[in-house]
N, C-alpha and C positions, 0 to 999 in steps of 0.2 A: 442235387448239384456235390459234386464230383469236388473233393479239401482238393488240396496248395500248397504249395514252402508256411511253415511257420501258419498254416489253420488250426485251429483250433482243432481236436483232434478227439480227449479225452477225460475230463477230468478223473485226478485216483482220488474215494472215498475211502479211508482208512477209519476198518474201526480193530477194537478190542476180540471180536468174534467175528468171523470170515459168514461166515456158518450162519450163525441170528443174525446177519446183517442182509445174509443170500435169502432168505427168508425170508423178510422185510419185503427185499424191494421182486418175486414171484409174487406174493400176496400187492402190492403198489401192479402186477401184471404185466414182471418186464421176462423174459427166460438167460437165466444167468448163464455163460459157458459151464462146460468142467471143466478147475482151479488146471495151471499151469504153477511152478516154482520158480524164486530169480534165487542164482546161487545166493544171495546177499539173507537170505532165511522169509523174505515173505512170499506170501503166496497171496493169487493175482484169482478173481472170477472178472470175467469183460460180458459185460454188456455189448453185444455190439449192434452196428446199425454197418448200411452202407456207407455211408465218408468216416465212422470215426463208429462214439462209444460212449459208457461206462466202466472202469474197473475200477471193483469193488474187490477188498486189499487186506491184510491181516498181518503179521506175523506171527510164523505157522513154527519156523526154528530157529529161539531167542538167542542160541549157539552161536547161526552162520552170521546174528547184526555185525558182529566187528569185518567179518571179512573184505578185502579191498577191491574191490575191482579197476577200470582204466587208470590213471591219473592217480591215484592210490585210498580215490572217494569209497568214503563207505557209507552206502546207498543206505543199509541199511539202518546204522544207527542211525543219519539222521531219520530213515520215519519211525521209526525207537523212540529216538524221546516228541520229533511230532502230537506223539498216540501218547505222552504218558501224561502232554498236556490236556489234547483232548483234540476226541473221534473229528472226522469229519475228512474236508478235501483238504490232499497234506499239499496237492503241486495238479502240476498239468501240462500233458504229453501233451507237446502238439506235430503235426503228419511233413513225414517227408519225407520224397522216395532218394533223398542224398544229404547224414544227417553234418558229413564232416565241413560240405560245403555248402549248406545252411549256418551252419556252423563259422564261415569264415563273414559269411555276409554278413550276419549276425558283430559278431570283430569287429568290422572296418566304420560297422556304425556308431563304435568305442564301447560292444558290452563283451563284456572279455568271455569266453567264455570254463565252466568247472571243469574240461574234461573228458577226455567219448568215456563208456565201456559199451565193450560190447560182450551179448555170451545170450545162447540159447535156453531153450527152455523147452521143455515134453509141456506137448497137448494130450491129454490121453481122448478124440472120441469115440462118440459110441455103440461102435462095435467094439471097445478093450483096444483095438489098435492104438499103436503114436506117433506120434510124426512130428518133428523140430523145429520150433522156429528160430529165428534165428537175429537177434534187433541189436543194434546200435543205437544207444543214448549219448545227446552233445548235453550236457548234467546246465539251467543256466540257473542257478545259488544260490538266492538274496537271500547274507551268510549272516545280517539282523533280522527277516524277518524271515526264513525260511518256507510255512505260508505262502509266501507272494515267487514258489522256485518255477522251473519250465521247464521240460526232457523235453529239447527234437529226438523224435524218434522218427525211425527208420525200417519197417522189416525186410529185409534180406529177402524171403521165401512164402511169399501174399499166400502162393495157390498151394503150397500146400497146409492151409490150413481151411477147409472147406468150412469155412463164415454158412451161407448162406439157410443154412439149417437153422441155424443162431440165434435169424435176424427173424425169424418168427415169435413174435411179442405179444398178448393178447390186448396188449391195453393198443398193438394201432404203432405203441412208439417207433419213428427211424431217422431222431435224430435228436442228438442236443448242441441248441442254439447259442446259449450260451452260458456263460460263466461271471455272476456276483461278484464285488469283494465290497469288503468296508473297509475303510480305514483309521484315522487320523484323516489324515493331512495328504488326499487325491495326489494335491501337483506337487505333494515332496515323490513325487511314481513315476511324472509325467517324464522325467529323463532317462529314466532307466526303463520306461514303457515302446517313448519311441526308439528307441535304441536298437529294440528286435524288430519290429514291425512296423520303423522307418513315422517321421512327423509324417506322411500323407493321411491315417491312416487312423494317428485318435484325431477328437476330436471335440470337444469342449462342452461341457454341460452347464456349466457356472459352481458343478456340484458337485462337480467331480467332470469325470470321464470318459467317451467310447473308447473299442480299439477295433474296428472289422481287418477285421480276417479269415482265412482264407474260409476257413470250417465253422463258420460262426462270432459272434461277435462276444470281448470280455468287457464290462459297466465296472469302473473303477468310483464308489460310490465315500461324502464322506458319511458318519455312523449313526447319525440323527436323518441325512434323505434316508437310504436304505434301512431303517430302520419304519421311517411311514413305507413305505413302500411297498413294507409287505406286512402294519396293519391289519387283521389284527391277532394277528397267527405265529405267534412267541418266538423270538429268533435264536437259533442254535446257541447254544452254552456255551462262555467262555471267548465270542469272540469277542468284547471288550479287552481281552486280555494281551491281544496280539495280529496284528492287520491280517484278514488273511476272507480264504474265500467262505460267503453266506452262503450261496442262493443259483441247482444253475435251473435254469429251463427246457427242457422238454418238448421235439415234434409230436405228438400226434393226425390222427385222419381224421380222425369226428371221438371230442369232448364229449358226448355225451354220452358214448362206449365207456371211457374214463367211467367215467361219472357215477355209472348204474355200476362198474367192478368197483369201487371204491364202499360200493354200501356194499353187493357179493359177499367179501373179502373182510364187509367190519372197519377198512380201516379212514382215518381221523383226517375230514381235507374239507375244505368248505370250495365249492362250488362257484363262483364269481365269469361276469358274462365271457369273460378273453379266457380265462383258469381256472383248468383243480388248481391249488394246492393244499401240499402236501407239508407237516410241522414237521421240522426239523428233525422228531424224534419215533419220527416208522421212517429217514431214509439216511437213517447217517448224520445225524447233528449239520442234516445239510438245509435247507428248504427246499421244497421240490418242485416249483412248476411244468405240471399242460397244457401245451397251449398249441389250440392248432396253423 
């Protein structure tokens, strides 16, 4: 599936210790790419899939977190304040081939973007060479509930980073298919989500709603429904403190392969008929479902 405008591209999982988080994801059968660094003090290791992935992130240089990006935004401070409350999904990046044009579309639907951030980031390859990735972000920040924020992300030189070698994951993962949010009142968010993706992308579930994007789905549930969906696995810590993403689903080729890998690596998991479920203690304070 090729991703399209405003499609789910990657959730950003923030942790106090990025190296430890990357180690846990290796035990889960992923192959995180080398680190690259943002000019506002964060570092990222991407788990790359053909049309998206998962970004593992942490604070690398606290002295830079107040560096202003475009429009005066201090993205380092924004994520550092979130990380001070809880680890987990800090925001979700959306696919774009033209971030400014897609931001104009969203603005036309009534959700005004919070400015553009343009930056270069060096990526070190396996042979020690470095390449520069050029990225533009159109930020859609929910200032009342920052974990519900999004970034429209455009990679200007995708061919400069040879990602195929970084997509060979021992667990057979190939797509991030869904992100699940737990919130007190889902329908209080309907207007904002419809403004980002358009009314036709949303479907009412009675206990929340889904958003169908070009790269996967977002599922917005009330808290009791979210907790029931993932029982008996515990919810992420701090999940009731603020509306936030609590889970993500990753597509794999073979669930039995994932199950055997989790047993081999000593990773706690729940083997169910249609998913292998990883508790948040082993996936960056996020419930992780593997599904075929």
